[in-house]
N, C-alpha and C positions, 0 to 999 in steps of 0.2 A: 351547539354553540355557533350562533350566526356570525359572531365576530371572527371565529376561527376560519370559517369558509371565506370571508372577505380577506383575511390575512393571507390565506393560501392563494387566493386569486391574485392578490397584489404581487406575491412572489413570482407567479408565472408571467404576469403582464410586464412588471417593471424590472425583474431580475432574470427572467428566462430560466427559472428553476426547473430542473429535470423532474420527471416522475419519481425517481428514487429519493430526491431531496424532499419533495412534497410528502412522500410517505413517511420519511423520518420525522419531519416537523409535525405531521398529524399524530403519529404515535406518541411523541413526547408530550405534546400539549393535551392530548386526550387522556394520557395517564395523569397529568396534573389535574385535569377536570374531574376525573374519577376520585382522586384523593380528596379534593375539596368537597365534593358532594357527600362523601361519607361523614364529613364534618359539618354539613349543612351550609356550605359556602359555594361560591362559583368564581371562576377566574376573573370576571369583569370587576369584582369588588374585593379581590384578595389583597392582603397587605404583606409587608416584608416578613412578618412572623409566619404567615402561611407558606411563603416560599421556603424559608429556612426549615420549617417542619417537613416539607415535601422532600427537600434535599437530604435531610436526616433519614427520612423513611426510605429513600432510594439506597442509602448506605446500609441500612439495616436489612434491606432485601438482597444485599450482596452485590450491588452494581459497582463496577470499577470506578475509580476516580475520574478516568477519562470519559466514561459514559455520563457520570453525574455532571461533569463540566460541559459536555455537549448539550445536555438537556437544559442546563441553566442558560446556555447561549441561545437556545431556541426560545426560551421564555423571555429573555432580554429583547430579542427581535420582535416578539409578539407584543410586549408592552410598549415598546418604542412606536410600533404601529398604532396602538390604541391612543397613545399620547398625541401623535401627529394628527390623528383623525379627530381629536378633541373629545374622545370618549372617556379619557381619564386625564386628571390634572397632575398626576404623579407617576413615577415608575417604581414599583415596589422592589425591583431587582437592582436599583442603582447603587445601593450601599452594601450589596452582598458580594463578598469576595469569591473569586473563582477558586474551586478546589485545586489544591496543589497536585500537579501531575508530573510524572517523570516520563519524558519522551523516550520510548524504547527504540533501540536500533532494529531495523527490519531484519527478518530472517533472510538468509542469503543462500544461494547455490553457487558453487564454483563453475567456471567454464567447462570443466571436464564433466560435471554432473549434468549440466544442460545438454552437452553433446551426447551423453549417454541416453538422456530422455528422448532426444530427437532421433537417435539411431533406433531406439526401441519402437517409437511411433512409426518409423518408416517400415517396420516389419509387419505392422498391422495389415491384414488383408482387406480387400474390398473397398467400396466407396467410403465407408465410415473411417477406415484407416487413412485414406487420402485426405478426408476432411479434417481428421484430428491432426495430421502432420501439418496441414496448411494453417490451422489455428495456432498450433504450438510455435511454428516458425514465425508467424505474424506477431504473436505476443512478444517473443524474444527479440525480434528484429525492430519493433516499433515502440515497445513500452506502453502499449494501449492499456487503458483500464478495461476491466471485464465488461462493464456496461457499454463502453465504446465499441468493443469487439462485436458483441452480439447485436448491437444496433447499427452495424455497418450496412449501408445499402450497396447494391451491386454497382450503382453509378458513382460511388465514392472512389473507386479505383481509376487511376489514370489509364488511358488506352494502352500504354506500354507497360503498365503495372509498376512503374518506377516510383510512384508517389501515391499517397492516400490522403483524401480530404476527411478530416475527423472533426466532428462537433463534440466538444468537451463540456465541462461544467460551465454553467451560466450561458450556454449557447455559443461559447467562443469557438471559432473555427481555427484549425491549424493544418498545415500541410506537412506530412511526415514522409520522408523518403523510405523506400523499401529496398533492402539488400538483395543480392543475387539469389541466395538460397531460398529466401522467402518468396521471391518472384517465381522461381521454379516450382515451389510447392503450390502456389496459387494457380499457376497455369494448369498443373495437373488436376486441381480441384475444379477449376472452371470448365475443363474439358468434359467432366462428368456431372457437374452440378445441374440439377433439373432446372429448366428455364420457365416452366409453367406448372401451375397446380392442377389438381384433379378436374377443375372446371375450365381449364384452358387459359386461365388468367396469368399474366407475367408475374413471376416471383420477384418481389422487391428486395429482399434481404440477401446479403452475401452468403449467410449460413442459414438457409430457411429450414423450417420444420412444420409439422402438421399441427402444432399447438395453437392456442388462441392468439398468441402474440404474432405468430407467423415466422418467428425466428427462434433459434436455440435460446434457452434460458441461461442465466448465470449459474443456476444450481446444476444444470445438466453439464455445462462446461467444467465446473468444479469437480463433479463426479467423474467425468472422463479423465481429468488430470490425476485424480487420486488413484484411479485404476491403473493408469500408466505408471505412476510412481511405484506401485506394488510390483508390477511387471519388471521394472527396472532395478528393483532391489533397494529403492529409497524409502525412507519413512514418509508415508503419505501426509503426515502432519506438516512436513516441511515444504510441501508443494501446493501452490494455489496460483491463480492468475496474477495476484498482487505480488507474490514472490518473484514471478518471472519479470514483472515490471521493475522490481528492485534490482534484479540481476542485470537487466538491460542498462539501467542507469549506472550501476556500480562498475560493470565491465567496460562501459564507455569511458568513465573517468579513469579507470586503471589503464586504459589505452591512450590516455592523454587528451581526451575531449575537454572542451571548455565548459565550465559550470553553467554559463548563460545558455550555451547551445543545448545542454541537457535539459535545462529549465524549459526551453522552447519546445523541445521534442516531447517532453512529458505533459506539457500543457499546464504547468503550474503558474498561477497568477502572481505569486510572490516567490522571490528567490529564496526566502527563508525556508520554504517548504523543501526546496531542492538541497539546501545546505546540510541536511541530515546525512547526506552521502559523503560530505567532507569529513565527518567523524570516522566513517569507515576507512576513508583514505588515510587519515592521520594514523590510525592503528596500523594499517598496512605499511606506511612509510617508516613508522617506528621499528617494525620488525625488519624492514630492509636495512635500516641504519645499523641496528644491532648485529645483523648477520654479515654486513659487508664493509662497514667502516673500519679502517686499519686500527684505530685506537680501540674500538670495541673488540676486534679480534685479538689484540694484544692483551686486553683485560681478561678475555675468556681464557687465553693461554696461561696467564699468571694464576687465575683461579684454579685451573686444572693442575698446574704445577704444585700449588699448595695442597690440593686434595691428594695428589700422588705422594707428596712428602709425608703426609700424615699417616699414610698406609704403608710406607716403606720400612721394612723391618731392619734395614741396615743403617737407618738414620740414627745418629747419636741422641740419647735421651737428654732432656734439659738437665742442667746441673741443679744441685740443691739450692745454690744461690739464686738461680732463676726462679725456682719455685717460691722462695721466700721473699723475693723482691716485691714491694708494693706495686700494684698495677700502674699507678701514675708515673713510676720511674722506669718502667720497662722500655 
């Protein structure tokens, strides 16, 4: 699909799309192309009916509503591009509603669980243990995305290690401060990190590897975290780099941080993305009120007294008149 390559090129040139974003767009649009070819069609001439049939096919294949919505979004951007380029005079996605999705709250780790993970990582021997602790401390101290972590260059660190220059989605740069514990872990890693590869060339990445990319992959970091969770006695399904990012944001807000500050640290373009953490805060505040408000305590005491009275054998039984009296007159 020549138009697909031009579309992807536009995303790089005009929007600074990352390789991961380009891969996602390519996969989604190539799936649409394969679906149409089975029907004897092609994306450049597809109509709204073709789009609806593809979305229905995705649902039949078991894709979640969130995935279907994301693929429809990719298709909208593609057809908007064709329209602006004059290759189409209409947009077949314009009248198709986005599938209803329910935004789920992120999985969370408590501060004690994160502390246990860090303590377990600190016991890992050798250079790999030092590297794992540095990555874990950095993820929790900065809220980096996993793609941002593995793509960090050595030069992104300030000389005093107090800040980190991060290039996030859309090529947007932000400066993220680094706490004392993470700085200490980074110093330990930098002291043993190899400076040159086997050919004597300087190593570019903060966490280099011998792989084709030159740095640790997202999959390898995820694997290391899962292994660490098992060692720590946590369910490995609960731990991922993104879960640590959620923990960073949630624990900051619980400590009194401003939502706008957290938005900046996370690199969210829209504050609405950051506001999901306010739902978590609302639930927590509701528990605090229930536990500590004097009227709530009084109500709990009254309910407890009622329960005790129902089980007290010395309490007098209701009279016959009480039993026979209609409920509305009691």
